[in-house]
MARTI-517556 format. One record per residue (C-alpha): residue number from 1; residue in three letters; y, z, x. Coordinates in nm, 2 decimals. Example, Ala and Ser with C-alpha at 12.3 -4.5 7.8 and 13.67 -1.06 7.14 Angstrom:
BEGIN
NODE  seq  type      py      pz      px
NODE    1   ALA   -0.45    0.78    1.23
NODE    2   SER   -0.11    0.71    1.37
***
This chain:
BEGIN
NODE  seq  type      py      pz      px
NODE    1   MET   10.53   -3.11    2.36
NODE    2   PHE   10.30   -3.00    2.61
NODE    3   TYR   10.42   -2.95    2.96
NODE    4   PHE   10.19   -3.18    3.13
NODE    5   PHE   10.23   -3.22    3.48
NODE    6   PRO   10.22   -3.52    3.69
NODE    7   PRO    9.87   -3.62    3.87
NODE    8   LEU   10.02   -3.48    4.22
NODE    9   GLN   10.27   -3.20    4.24
NODE   10   ILE   10.39   -3.02    4.54
NODE   11   LEU   10.60   -2.69    4.51
NODE   12   ALA   10.88   -2.62    4.73
NODE   13   GLU   10.65   -2.42    4.93
NODE   14   ASN   10.44   -2.71    4.99
NODE   15   LEU   10.14   -2.56    4.76
NODE   16   THR    9.97   -2.86    4.61
NODE   17   MET    9.92   -2.77    4.22
NODE   18   VAL    9.61   -2.80    4.02
NODE   19   THR    9.52   -3.15    3.89
NODE   20   GLU    9.17   -3.09    3.75
NODE   21   PHE    8.99   -2.75    3.65
NODE   22   LEU    8.61   -2.66    3.72
NODE   23   LEU    8.44   -2.54    3.42
NODE   24   LEU    8.19   -2.28    3.56
NODE   25   GLY    8.01   -2.24    3.24
NODE   26   PHE    7.65   -2.12    3.28
NODE   27   SER    7.60   -2.23    3.62
NODE   28   SER    7.46   -1.88    3.72
NODE   29   LEU    7.18   -1.92    3.51
NODE   30   GLY    7.01   -2.18    3.72
NODE   31   GLU    6.70   -2.33    3.56
NODE   32   ILE    6.78   -2.14    3.23
NODE   33   GLN    7.05   -2.41    3.17
NODE   34   LEU    6.79   -2.64    3.05
NODE   35   ALA    6.62   -2.44    2.82
NODE   36   LEU    7.01   -2.34    2.68
NODE   37   PHE    7.08   -2.74    2.65
NODE   38   VAL    6.77   -2.75    2.40
NODE   39   VAL    6.86   -2.48    2.20
NODE   40   PHE    7.27   -2.53    2.21
NODE   41   LEU    7.19   -2.90    2.09
NODE   42   PHE    6.97   -2.79    1.80
NODE   43   LEU    7.22   -2.57    1.68
NODE   44   TYR    7.46   -2.80    1.73
NODE   45   LEU    7.27   -3.06    1.50
NODE   46   VAL    7.23   -2.76    1.24
NODE   47   ILE    7.58   -2.73    1.24
NODE   48   LEU    7.68   -3.10    1.20
NODE   49   SER    7.41   -3.16    0.96
NODE   50   GLY    7.49   -2.85    0.73
NODE   51   ASN    7.85   -2.88    0.69
NODE   52   VAL    7.81   -3.26    0.62
NODE   53   THR    7.58   -3.17    0.35
NODE   54   ILE    7.83   -2.94    0.23
NODE   55   ILE    8.15   -3.14    0.23
NODE   56   SER    7.88   -3.45    0.06
NODE   57   VAL    7.76   -3.24   -0.21
NODE   58   ILE    8.12   -3.08   -0.29
NODE   59   HIS    8.24   -3.45   -0.31
NODE   60   LEU    7.98   -3.59   -0.51
NODE   61   ASP    7.93   -3.29   -0.77
NODE   62   LYS    8.21   -3.27   -1.03
NODE   63   SER    8.08   -2.94   -1.11
NODE   64   LEU    8.21   -2.81   -0.78
NODE   65   HIS    8.54   -2.96   -0.81
NODE   66   THR    8.70   -2.62   -0.82
NODE   67   PRO    8.97   -2.45   -0.59
NODE   68   MET    8.69   -2.26   -0.42
NODE   69   TYR    8.48   -2.53   -0.33
NODE   70   PHE    8.79   -2.75   -0.24
NODE   71   PHE    8.86   -2.48    0.03
NODE   72   LEU    8.50   -2.48    0.13
NODE   73   GLY    8.51   -2.84    0.17
NODE   74   ILE    8.82   -2.81    0.39
NODE   75   LEU    8.68   -2.51    0.58
NODE   76   SER    8.33   -2.72    0.65
NODE   77   THR    8.55   -3.04    0.77
NODE   78   SER    8.77   -2.81    1.01
NODE   79   GLU    8.43   -2.65    1.15
NODE   80   THR    8.30   -2.96    1.20
NODE   81   PHE    8.60   -3.11    1.43
NODE   82   TYR    8.61   -2.72    1.58
NODE   83   THR    8.25   -2.74    1.71
NODE   84   PHE    8.31   -3.11    1.81
NODE   85   VAL    8.61   -3.01    2.07
NODE   86   ILE    8.39   -2.76    2.26
NODE   87   LEU    8.01   -2.84    2.23
NODE   88   PRO    7.95   -3.19    2.35
NODE   89   LYS    8.12   -3.12    2.65
NODE   90   MET    7.94   -2.79    2.70
NODE   91   LEU    7.62   -2.97    2.62
NODE   92   ILE    7.70   -3.24    2.92
NODE   93   ASN    7.80   -2.95    3.16
NODE   94   LEU    7.46   -2.80    3.15
NODE   95   LEU    7.29   -3.09    3.25
NODE   96   SER    7.56   -3.21    3.50
NODE   97   VAL    7.66   -3.10    3.85
NODE   98   ALA    8.04   -3.18    3.80
NODE   99   ARG    8.18   -3.00    3.55
NODE  100   THR    8.52   -3.09    3.61
NODE  101   ILE    8.79   -3.13    3.37
NODE  102   SER    9.14   -3.28    3.41
NODE  103   PHE    9.44   -3.06    3.36
NODE  104   ASN    9.56   -3.27    3.08
NODE  105   CYS    9.22   -3.25    2.90
NODE  106   CYS    9.19   -2.91    2.95
NODE  107   ALA    9.51   -2.88    2.79
NODE  108   LEU    9.42   -3.11    2.49
NODE  109   GLN    9.09   -2.91    2.46
NODE  110   MET    9.25   -2.58    2.39
NODE  111   PHE    9.51   -2.73    2.19
NODE  112   PHE    9.25   -2.86    1.93
NODE  113   PHE    9.02   -2.59    1.99
NODE  114   LEU    9.28   -2.33    1.88
NODE  115   GLY    9.43   -2.55    1.62
NODE  116   PHE    9.11   -2.53    1.41
NODE  117   ALA    9.03   -2.20    1.49
NODE  118   ILE    9.36   -2.06    1.35
NODE  119   THR    9.35   -2.32    1.08
NODE  120   ASN    8.99   -2.16    0.99
NODE  121   CYS    9.14   -1.79    1.00
NODE  122   LEU    9.43   -1.93    0.77
NODE  123   LEU    9.17   -2.06    0.52
NODE  124   LEU    8.98   -1.78    0.52
NODE  125   GLY    9.29   -1.57    0.40
NODE  126   VAL    9.38   -1.86    0.13
NODE  127   MET    8.99   -1.80    0.01
NODE  128   GLY    9.06   -1.45    0.00
NODE  129   TYR    9.35   -1.49   -0.24
NODE  130   ASP    9.16   -1.76   -0.41
NODE  131   ARG    8.90   -1.51   -0.53
NODE  132   TYR    9.17   -1.27   -0.61
NODE  133   ALA    9.31   -1.46   -0.87
NODE  134   ALA    9.02   -1.56   -1.02
NODE  135   ILE    8.87   -1.23   -1.06
NODE  136   CYS    9.19   -1.00   -1.10
NODE  137   HIS    9.41   -1.27   -1.29
NODE  138   PRO    9.16   -1.52   -1.47
NODE  139   LEU    9.39   -1.60   -1.77
NODE  140   HIS    9.66   -1.70   -1.52
NODE  141   TYR    9.41   -1.87   -1.26
NODE  142   PRO    9.46   -2.25   -1.36
NODE  143   THR    9.84   -2.18   -1.32
NODE  144   LEU    9.80   -1.99   -0.99
NODE  145   MET    9.55   -2.21   -0.83
NODE  146   SER    9.65   -2.56   -0.95
NODE  147   TRP    9.55   -2.86   -0.76
NODE  148   GLN    9.91   -2.91   -0.63
NODE  149   VAL    9.91   -2.54   -0.51
NODE  150   CYS    9.56   -2.58   -0.35
NODE  151   GLY    9.69   -2.89   -0.16
NODE  152   LYS   10.02   -2.72   -0.04
NODE  153   LEU    9.81   -2.43    0.06
NODE  154   ALA    9.53   -2.63    0.27
NODE  155   ALA    9.81   -2.82    0.42
NODE  156   ALA   10.01   -2.53    0.52
NODE  157   CYS    9.69   -2.39    0.69
NODE  158   ALA    9.66   -2.70    0.89
NODE  159   ILE   10.02   -2.71    1.00
NODE  160   GLY   10.07   -2.35    1.05
NODE  161   GLY    9.75   -2.34    1.27
NODE  162   PHE    9.84   -2.64    1.48
NODE  163   LEU   10.22   -2.50    1.55
NODE  164   ALA   10.06   -2.19    1.65
NODE  165   SER    9.81   -2.37    1.88
NODE  166   LEU   10.10   -2.57    2.05
NODE  167   THR   10.29   -2.25    2.11
NODE  168   VAL   10.00   -2.08    2.27
NODE  169   VAL    9.91   -2.40    2.46
NODE  170   ASN   10.28   -2.43    2.61
NODE  171   LEU   10.31   -2.08    2.73
NODE  172   VAL    9.96   -2.14    2.90
NODE  173   PHE   10.04   -2.44    3.08
NODE  174   SER   10.38   -2.42    3.13
NODE  175   LEU   10.27   -2.17    3.39
NODE  176   PRO   10.21   -2.30    3.77
NODE  177   PHE    9.86   -2.34    3.89
NODE  178   CYS    9.84   -2.34    4.25
NODE  179   SER    9.51   -2.34    4.39
NODE  180   ALA    9.25   -2.17    4.22
NODE  181   ASN    9.09   -2.39    3.97
NODE  182   LYS    8.74   -2.24    3.87
NODE  183   VAL    8.74   -2.17    3.49
NODE  184   ASN    8.50   -1.87    3.46
NODE  185   HIS    8.42   -2.03    3.10
NODE  186   TYR    8.23   -2.31    2.97
NODE  187   PHE    8.56   -2.44    2.81
NODE  188   CYS    8.93   -2.40    2.83
NODE  189   ASP    9.01   -2.08    2.70
NODE  190   ILE    9.31   -1.89    2.67
NODE  191   SER    9.20   -1.57    2.89
NODE  192   ALA    8.96   -1.79    3.15
NODE  193   VAL    9.26   -2.03    3.20
NODE  194   ILE    9.56   -1.82    3.23
NODE  195   LEU    9.39   -1.57    3.48
NODE  196   LEU    9.44   -1.89    3.72
NODE  197   ALA    9.80   -1.91    3.72
NODE  198   CYS   10.01   -1.83    4.04
NODE  199   THR   10.28   -1.63    3.90
NODE  200   ASN   10.35   -1.34    3.70
NODE  201   THR   10.22   -1.39    3.32
NODE  202   ASP   10.30   -1.09    3.16
NODE  203   VAL   10.59   -1.24    2.93
NODE  204   ASN   10.38   -1.51    2.81
NODE  205   GLU   10.06   -1.29    2.76
NODE  206   PHE   10.29   -1.06    2.52
NODE  207   VAL   10.42   -1.37    2.36
NODE  208   ILE   10.06   -1.51    2.32
NODE  209   PHE    9.93   -1.13    2.21
NODE  210   ILE   10.20   -1.17    1.92
NODE  211   CYS   10.07   -1.49    1.81
NODE  212   GLY    9.73   -1.35    1.78
NODE  213   VAL    9.83   -1.06    1.57
NODE  214   LEU   10.01   -1.32    1.34
NODE  215   VAL    9.72   -1.52    1.30
NODE  216   LEU    9.44   -1.28    1.31
NODE  217   VAL    9.57   -0.91    1.16
NODE  218   VAL    9.80   -1.06    0.91
NODE  219   PRO    9.53   -1.26    0.74
NODE  220   PHE    9.28   -1.02    0.77
NODE  221   LEU    9.49   -0.74    0.62
NODE  222   PHE    9.56   -0.97    0.31
NODE  223   ILE    9.20   -1.05    0.29
NODE  224   CYS    9.15   -0.67    0.29
NODE  225   VAL    9.41   -0.60    0.03
NODE  226   SER    9.27   -0.86   -0.17
NODE  227   TYR    8.93   -0.73   -0.20
NODE  228   LEU    9.05   -0.36   -0.25
NODE  229   CYS    9.25   -0.54   -0.57
NODE  230   ILE    8.90   -0.72   -0.64
NODE  231   LEU    8.67   -0.40   -0.59
NODE  232   ARG    8.88   -0.23   -0.83
NODE  233   THR    8.86   -0.48   -1.09
NODE  234   ILE    8.50   -0.53   -1.08
NODE  235   LEU    8.44   -0.16   -1.12
NODE  236   LYS    8.62   -0.19   -1.44
NODE  237   ILE    8.36   -0.43   -1.60
NODE  238   PRO    8.15   -0.28   -1.83
NODE  239   SER    7.82   -0.47   -1.78
NODE  240   ALA    7.62   -0.43   -1.45
NODE  241   GLU    7.54   -0.81   -1.46
NODE  242   GLY    7.90   -0.88   -1.48
NODE  243   ARG    7.97   -0.68   -1.19
NODE  244   ARG    7.69   -0.84   -1.00
NODE  245   LYS    7.80   -1.20   -1.08
NODE  246   ALA    8.17   -1.12   -0.99
NODE  247   PHE    8.08   -0.97   -0.66
NODE  248   SER    7.83   -1.26   -0.56
NODE  249   THR    8.11   -1.52   -0.58
NODE  250   CYS    8.27   -1.32   -0.31
NODE  251   ALA    7.97   -1.19   -0.08
NODE  252   SER    7.95   -1.53    0.14
NODE  253   HIS    8.32   -1.54    0.20
NODE  254   LEU    8.32   -1.17    0.30
NODE  255   SER    8.03   -1.22    0.56
NODE  256   VAL    8.17   -1.53    0.72
NODE  257   VAL    8.53   -1.32    0.74
NODE  258   ILE    8.35   -1.03    0.90
NODE  259   VAL    8.18   -1.22    1.17
NODE  260   HIS    8.47   -1.47    1.21
NODE  261   TYR    8.75   -1.22    1.25
NODE  262   GLY    8.56   -0.98    1.43
NODE  263   CYS    8.46   -1.18    1.70
NODE  264   ALA    8.82   -1.37    1.74
NODE  265   SER    8.98   -1.02    1.78
NODE  266   PHE    8.77   -0.88    2.02
NODE  267   ILE    8.85   -1.18    2.25
NODE  268   TYR    9.24   -1.26    2.19
NODE  269   LEU    9.37   -0.91    2.07
NODE  270   ARG    9.36   -0.75    2.40
NODE  271   PRO    9.50   -0.82    2.77
NODE  272   THR    9.39   -1.08    2.99
NODE  273   ALA    9.30   -0.80    3.24
NODE  274   ASN    9.03   -0.68    3.03
NODE  275   TYR    8.87   -1.02    3.06
NODE  276   VAL    8.50   -0.97    3.14
NODE  277   SER    8.33   -1.33    3.16
NODE  278   ASN    7.96   -1.27    3.09
NODE  279   LYS    8.04   -1.01    2.78
NODE  280   ASP    8.31   -1.24    2.63
NODE  281   ARG    8.11   -1.58    2.70
NODE  282   LEU    7.84   -1.42    2.49
NODE  283   VAL    8.08   -1.32    2.18
NODE  284   THR    8.27   -1.67    2.25
NODE  285   VAL    7.93   -1.83    2.17
NODE  286   THR    7.93   -1.58    1.84
NODE  287   TYR    8.22   -1.77    1.71
NODE  288   THR    8.19   -2.12    1.87
NODE  289   ILE    7.82   -2.17    1.74
NODE  290   VAL    7.72   -1.88    1.51
NODE  291   THR    8.02   -1.89    1.27
NODE  292   PRO    8.02   -2.24    1.21
NODE  293   LEU    7.64   -2.22    1.17
NODE  294   LEU    7.68   -1.94    0.96
NODE  295   ASN    7.90   -2.08    0.71
NODE  296   PRO    7.69   -2.36    0.54
NODE  297   MET    7.38   -2.14    0.54
NODE  298   VAL    7.55   -1.85    0.37
NODE  299   TYR    7.73   -2.06    0.13
NODE  300   SER    7.38   -2.29    0.05
NODE  301   LEU    7.10   -2.01    0.08
NODE  302   ARG    7.34   -1.73   -0.13
NODE  303   ASN    7.53   -1.96   -0.37
NODE  304   LYS    7.33   -2.09   -0.66
NODE  305   ASP    7.60   -2.34   -0.75
NODE  306   VAL    7.57   -2.53   -0.42
NODE  307   GLN    7.18   -2.49   -0.43
NODE  308   LEU    7.19   -2.66   -0.80
NODE  309   ALA    7.43   -2.95   -0.67
NODE  310   ILE    7.23   -3.00   -0.35
NODE  311   ARG    6.89   -3.02   -0.58
NODE  312   LYS    7.12   -3.26   -0.82
NODE  313   VAL    7.23   -3.49   -0.54
NODE  314   LEU    6.89   -3.52   -0.41
NODE  315   GLY    6.74   -3.58   -0.72
NODE  316   LYS    6.96   -3.87   -0.79
NODE  317   LYS    6.89   -4.02   -0.46
NODE  318   GLY    6.52   -3.99   -0.52
NODE  319   SER    6.57   -4.16   -0.86
NODE  320   LEU    6.76   -4.42   -0.74
NODE  321   LYS    6.50   -4.52   -0.49
NODE  322   LEU    6.23   -4.50   -0.73
NODE  323   TYR    6.46   -4.75   -0.96
NODE  324   ASN    6.52   -4.98   -0.69
***
């Protein structure tokens, strides 16, 4: 359960507790905010259309009913909700003078943002394992990645992601917030909010750091080990065409992993005292906008199976219109 405070709270010292936060976002940029609104709205629409296309194509084309594309569909679904938690509010604030968000809504935004973000991290780890099983153990692949196993792995990623998020949000919002309420960010992120607490936060920050290591470093190391095994197997393939085909199935996943884990590690695997708002906002834009944009683009532009499936689906729709 979240430790939400009542609407008005008075400390023993007669200090009024914060009941809402002010998201400063890009307010310092003045008139440039209108241009940012147009750019971010366009990118948001591209993200939505790209991920919805991936999900629809995987659902409609039976040739993509494999574990790899099952997890890709789950990842696209998670990233659609992940951006929905952040971007609509950010777009509204770019055009609004009042950029407030209530205490409870701030906690909920952080909970869902972290929940989907951590789920994505864990899913990328599972997708690495899927590539390892397919390339290194092809004969055992149907058993290692049966539909029952895939379902359990996807559920474990979601449950683990939101349990970790619940832990972090409790650690942040169980702290007292007395008077400072200006969040120097465009959404309720951990570092920007915890800086406003009117008490010592060292213990809470240390536990949050440990959670960050568990959900970022551990899956990333798992992916690295998987790819070392994959590389060793690929190098044993005698034909150049065979090596190219084996590696091409991993290239898209590896591209998304590098951007996602790189940006997330830069933000969350360091003390809050090192938070630098302008630089951090730029990196945050990368993993809240660029990474969800990168996923459908990389998988549709680099993946011949997805390209073929999109053409087949569009072809069927075209033929149905002609028939009608």
